[in-house]
C-alpha positions in Angstrom: 16.4 -44.0 -40.5 16.2 -43.0 -44.0 12.6 -42.9 -43.5 12.4 -41.0 -40.7 15.0 -38.4 -42.1 12.5 -37.5 -44.9 9.7 -37.7 -42.7 11.2 -35.2 -40.1 12.5 -32.9 -43.0 8.8 -32.8 -44.6 7.3 -31.9 -41.0 10.1 -29.0 -40.8 9.2 -27.3 -43.6 5.7 -26.5 -42.0 7.3 -24.7 -39.1 7.5 -21.2 -39.2 10.8 -19.2 -39.1 9.8 -18.0 -35.2 9.0 -21.8 -34.5 12.2 -22.9 -36.0 14.2 -20.4 -34.0 12.1 -21.5 -30.8 13.0 -24.8 -31.0 16.6 -24.1 -31.8 16.9 -21.8 -28.7 15.0 -24.3 -26.5 17.4 -27.4 -27.5 20.6 -25.1 -27.0 19.8 -24.1 -23.9 18.0 -27.1 -22.5 20.6 -27.5 -19.5 20.7 -23.8 -18.7 19.1 -23.3 -15.6 18.4 -19.4 -15.9 16.6 -20.3 -19.2 14.5 -22.9 -18.0 13.0 -20.4 -15.8 12.2 -18.2 -18.3 9.2 -17.1 -20.3 10.9 -18.8 -23.8 11.2 -22.2 -22.2 7.5 -22.6 -21.6 6.5 -21.5 -25.1 4.9 -24.1 -27.4 4.7 -24.4 -31.1 1.4 -24.8 -32.6 -0.6 -28.0 -31.0 -1.1 -29.3 -34.6 2.4 -29.6 -35.7 3.0 -30.9 -32.4 1.0 -33.6 -32.6 2.1 -34.1 -35.9 5.8 -34.6 -34.7 4.6 -37.1 -32.2 3.1 -39.3 -34.8 6.2 -39.5 -36.8 8.3 -40.6 -33.5 5.5 -43.2 -32.8 5.7 -44.5 -36.2 9.6 -44.6 -36.1 9.9 -46.4 -32.8 7.2 -49.1 -33.8 9.3 -50.1 -37.1 12.5 -50.1 -34.7 10.3 -52.3 -32.5 9.4 -54.8 -35.4 12.9 -54.9 -36.4 14.5 -55.9 -33.4 12.1 -58.3 -32.6 12.7 -59.9 -36.2 16.5 -59.7 -35.7 15.9 -61.3 -32.3 13.9 -64.5 -33.4 16.4 -65.2 -35.9 19.2 -65.2 -33.8 20.2 -68.6 -32.5 22.5 -69.1 -29.3 25.5 -70.7 -29.9 25.1 -73.6 -27.3 28.7 -74.6 -28.1 30.5 -71.5 -28.5 31.9 -71.9 -24.7 33.3 -75.3 -25.2 34.8 -74.3 -28.6 36.6 -71.4 -26.8 37.7 -73.3 -24.4 39.3 -75.9 -26.5 40.9 -73.3 -28.7 42.6 -71.4 -25.6 45.8 -72.4 -24.0 45.9 -70.6 -20.9 49.3 -69.6 -19.6 49.0 -70.7 -15.5 52.8 -69.8 -15.1 54.3 -67.4 -12.7 56.5 -64.6 -13.4 59.3 -63.0 -11.3 59.7 -59.5 -10.5 62.7 -58.2 -8.8 63.1 -54.6 -7.4 65.8 -52.8 -6.2 65.4 -50.9 -2.9 67.9 -48.2 -2.3 68.1 -47.7 1.2 70.7 -44.8 1.3 68.2 -43.2 -0.7 65.3 -43.9 1.8 68.0 -42.4 4.7 68.5 -39.4 2.6 64.9 -39.0 2.1 64.7 -39.0 5.9 67.0 -36.6 6.7 65.8 -34.1 4.1 62.4 -34.3 5.3 63.3 -33.3 8.8 65.2 -30.3 8.0 62.3 -29.3 5.4 60.1 -29.5 8.3 61.8 -27.8 10.6 62.5 -25.1 8.3 58.8 -25.1 7.5 58.3 -24.5 11.1 60.5 -21.5 11.3 58.6 -19.9 8.3 61.5 -20.6 6.3 62.3 -22.8 2.9 65.1 -25.5 3.0 67.5 -25.0 0.1 68.3 -27.2 -2.5 69.5 -30.1 -1.5 68.7 -33.1 -3.7 72.1 -35.1 -5.0 70.6 -36.2 -8.4 72.0 -34.4 -11.3 70.4 -33.6 -14.3 72.3 -32.2 -17.8 71.3 -28.9 -19.0 72.5 -27.6 -22.5 73.1 -23.8 -22.6 72.4 -21.9 -25.7 75.5 -21.6 -27.9 74.1 -22.0 -31.6 75.0 -18.5 -33.1 77.4 -15.9 -32.4 75.2 -14.0 -30.2 74.7 -16.5 -27.8 78.2 -17.7 -27.7 79.2 -14.1 -26.8 76.6 -14.1 -24.3 78.0 -17.3 -22.6 81.8 -15.7 -22.9 80.4 -12.2 -21.1 78.8 -14.2 -18.5 81.5 -16.5 -17.5 83.6 -13.4 -17.3 81.6 -12.4 -14.7 81.4 -15.7 -13.3 85.4 -15.5 -13.1 85.5 -12.0 -11.3 83.5 -13.6 -8.9 84.7 -17.1 -8.5 87.8 -17.4 -10.3 86.2 -19.7 -13.0 87.5 -19.2 -16.6 85.9 -19.5 -20.1 88.3 -22.2 -21.9 85.7 -24.8 -21.6 83.1 -23.1 -23.6 82.8 -24.8 -26.9 83.2 -23.0 -30.1 79.8 -21.7 -31.9 77.4 -24.4 -32.9 78.8 -27.3 -30.5 76.3 -28.2 -27.5 77.5 -26.7 -24.2 76.4 -29.5 -21.2 76.3 -28.5 -17.7 75.4 -30.6 -14.9 73.4 -29.2 -12.2 71.1 -30.3 -9.4 67.6 -31.1 -10.2 66.4 -28.8 -7.7 68.7 -25.6 -8.1 66.5 -24.5 -11.0 63.5 -24.1 -8.5 65.3 -22.5 -5.7 67.0 -20.1 -8.3 63.4 -18.9 -9.3 62.0 -18.5 -5.9 65.6 -16.2 -5.3 65.2 -14.1 -8.0 61.7 -12.9 -7.1 63.4 -11.1 -4.2 65.8 -9.2 -6.3 66.0 -5.6 -6.2 65.5 -4.1 -9.7 68.8 -2.0 -8.9 70.8 -5.1 -8.7 73.9 -5.9 -11.1 74.7 -8.9 -13.2 77.7 -9.4 -10.8 75.7 -9.2 -7.8 73.2 -11.6 -9.1 76.0 -14.1 -10.0 77.4 -14.1 -6.8 74.0 -15.2 -5.1 73.7 -17.8 -7.7 77.2 -19.1 -6.8 76.3 -18.9 -2.8 73.0 -20.7 -3.8 75.3 -23.5 -5.4 77.7 -23.5 -2.0 74.5 -24.0 -0.3 73.3 -27.2 -2.1 76.7 -28.7 -1.6 76.8 -28.0 1.9 73.0 -29.5 2.2 73.9 -32.6 0.0 77.2 -33.2 2.0 75.3 -33.0 5.6 72.5 -35.0 4.6 74.8 -38.0 3.1 76.9 -37.6 6.5 73.8 -38.5 8.6 72.3 -40.9 6.1 76.1 -42.9 6.2 75.9 -42.4 10.3 72.4 -43.9 10.7 73.7 -46.8 8.7 76.8 -47.3 10.4 75.1 -47.1 13.7 73.4 -50.3 12.9 76.5 -52.2 11.5 78.0 -51.3 14.9 75.1 -53.2 16.4 75.6 -56.0 14.1 79.3 -56.3 14.2 79.6 -55.9 18.1 78.2 -59.2 19.5 78.9 -57.7 23.2 79.7 -61.4 24.6 78.6 -61.8 28.3 76.3 -58.7 28.3 72.4 -58.7 28.7 70.0 -56.0 27.7 69.7 -54.9 31.7 73.7 -54.1 31.5 72.7 -52.0 28.3 70.0 -50.1 29.8 71.8 -49.6 33.1 74.5 -47.8 30.9 72.1 -45.8 28.9 69.9 -44.7 32.2 73.4 -43.6 33.7 73.9 -41.1 31.1 70.3 -39.8 30.8 69.1 -36.7 32.8 65.8 -35.2 33.4 64.5 -31.8 32.3 66.4 -30.3 35.5 69.6 -31.9 34.4 69.6 -34.3 37.5 70.3 -38.1 37.2 66.8 -39.9 36.7 65.5 -42.3 39.4 66.6 -46.1 39.8 65.5 -48.6 37.5 62.7 -51.1 38.4 64.4 -54.0 39.7 61.7 -56.3 38.4 62.1 -54.9 35.0 65.8 -55.2 35.1 65.4 -58.9 36.3 63.4 -59.2 32.9 65.9 -57.6 30.8 68.7 -59.9 32.6 67.2 -62.6 30.8 68.1 -61.8 27.1 71.8 -61.3 25.8 72.9 -57.5 24.7 72.4 -58.6 21.1 69.9 -61.4 20.1 70.9 -63.5 16.8 69.0 -62.0 14.0 67.4 -58.8 15.9 69.5 -56.4 13.4 68.7 -56.7 10.2 70.1 -56.0 6.7 67.2 -53.1 6.7 69.3 -51.2 8.6 72.7 -51.8 7.5 72.3 -52.3 3.6 73.0 -50.0 0.8 70.7 -51.9 -1.2 68.3 -54.6 -0.8 65.8 -56.4 -3.3 62.3 -57.2 -3.3 61.3 -60.2 -5.0 57.7 -60.8 -6.1 55.8 -63.6 -7.8 53.0 -62.4 -10.4 50.3 -64.8 -11.3 48.6 -65.2 -14.6 45.4 -62.6 -13.2 48.1 -59.8 -12.0 48.2 -61.0 -8.7 51.4 -60.2 -6.5 53.0 -62.4 -3.9 55.8 -60.8 -1.9 58.4 -63.4 -1.2 60.8 -61.3 0.7 63.4 -58.9 1.0 66.9 -60.1 0.2 70.4 -58.9 0.7 71.3 -59.9 -3.2 69.6 -60.3 -6.5 71.2 -64.0 -6.5 69.1 -64.7 -3.3 66.0 -63.0 -4.6 66.1 -64.9 -7.9 66.7 -68.2 -5.9 63.2 -67.5 -3.5 61.4 -67.4 -6.8 62.7 -70.4 -8.3 61.6 -72.3 -5.0 58.5 -70.6 -4.5 57.9 -71.4 -8.5 58.7 -74.7 -8.1 56.2 -75.5 -5.0 53.5 -73.8 -7.2 53.9 -75.8 -10.0 53.7 -79.0 -8.1 50.9 -77.8 -6.6 49.1 -76.9 -9.8 49.8 -80.9 -10.9 47.9 -81.8 -8.3 45.3 -79.5 -8.9 44.8 -80.8 -12.7 44.7 -84.3 -11.4 42.0 -83.4 -9.2 40.0 -81.5 -11.6 40.3 -84.3 -14.2 38.8 -86.7 -11.8 36.0 -84.4 -10.7 35.0 -84.4 -14.5 35.0 -88.0 -15.0 32.8 -88.5 -12.0 30.4 -86.1 -13.2 30.6 -87.3 -16.2 29.6 -90.8 -14.9 26.6 -89.3 -13.2 25.3 -87.9 -16.5 26.0 -91.3 -18.2 24.0 -93.1 -15.4 21.0 -90.7 -15.6 20.0 -91.1 -19.5 16.6 -89.6 -18.9 17.9 -86.3 -17.8 20.5 -86.3 -20.7 18.0 -87.2 -23.3 15.8 -84.1 -21.9 19.0 -82.0 -21.9 19.9 -82.9 -25.7 16.2 -82.8 -27.0 15.8 -78.9 -25.4 19.0 -77.9 -27.0 17.9 -79.1 -30.2 14.5 -77.6 -29.9 16.2 -74.6 -29.3 18.8 -74.9 -32.5 15.5 -74.8 -34.7 
């Protein structure tokens, strides 16, 4: 590279200022489509100077090629490297456990919130704040001006809602306030529609009303989530002894009406006969997926980060026991594989020991390659 640098610097001195500017311009605009269509792109420097540069490049490439060949010839593969690496590595084949809680109540809240959000979207509306998750925000209170702004603001809030200012801490102390995580977003949407003539009292009242909407939405969604959970729990608790699925179907069919409000036509007798063969509630038909508040997902992870789902369990302890049982079977199977591999290795070594000709030929080839 040092030799190339000197040759290139010497060649560059032979270029005129116009030729240097042309080469620089072509290099800078190499990928500019407009430039590649211009006359400057097709311009060339003096052919003799271009040929001189090609000789410099040819000399450099030939030297690099010779050096590369010398390095390759000098390198001798370490045929024992893999064997050495394997002997130095104690690979950990064990499994690790991962138990993840599943918040089923959060799943139910999300379901009902999504239904309301979609229904509002169909009407061209935006469903208001509804997340029960809270976050702590700190109102500015580092100096007298910020403190006075808090006092003035709470006085206005007091006029609208009856709230007081006694809870505001002294100047310099943090003022934490708990607020719903999506209140800021909906407050910003609402403020975009405020008139310029609105006074501070009207704005504060709008924010207070928005908070009331948030509280109402959270309560409604929670009520629906609890009702859905209790619906499945009622099926689990009520075994309805002596009743069949046909009895349940008849009761449901009796309450249903068609689009005009008239009773539905009679049920098919053959279908009812099939349903009459099954009890109203089959053992295990109602699972804890519909009745639990929290479940636990148990997984086993091997050394290659491959995951195996062991199941969904009611308690953390059950999930732990599932992994322990699965891991015991895995270790037992792994011991058998180790024994099988050892036997196979002995068998292959026996074949090599019997075939001395092939073994000598292999050793000779390795020895020659090392020279």
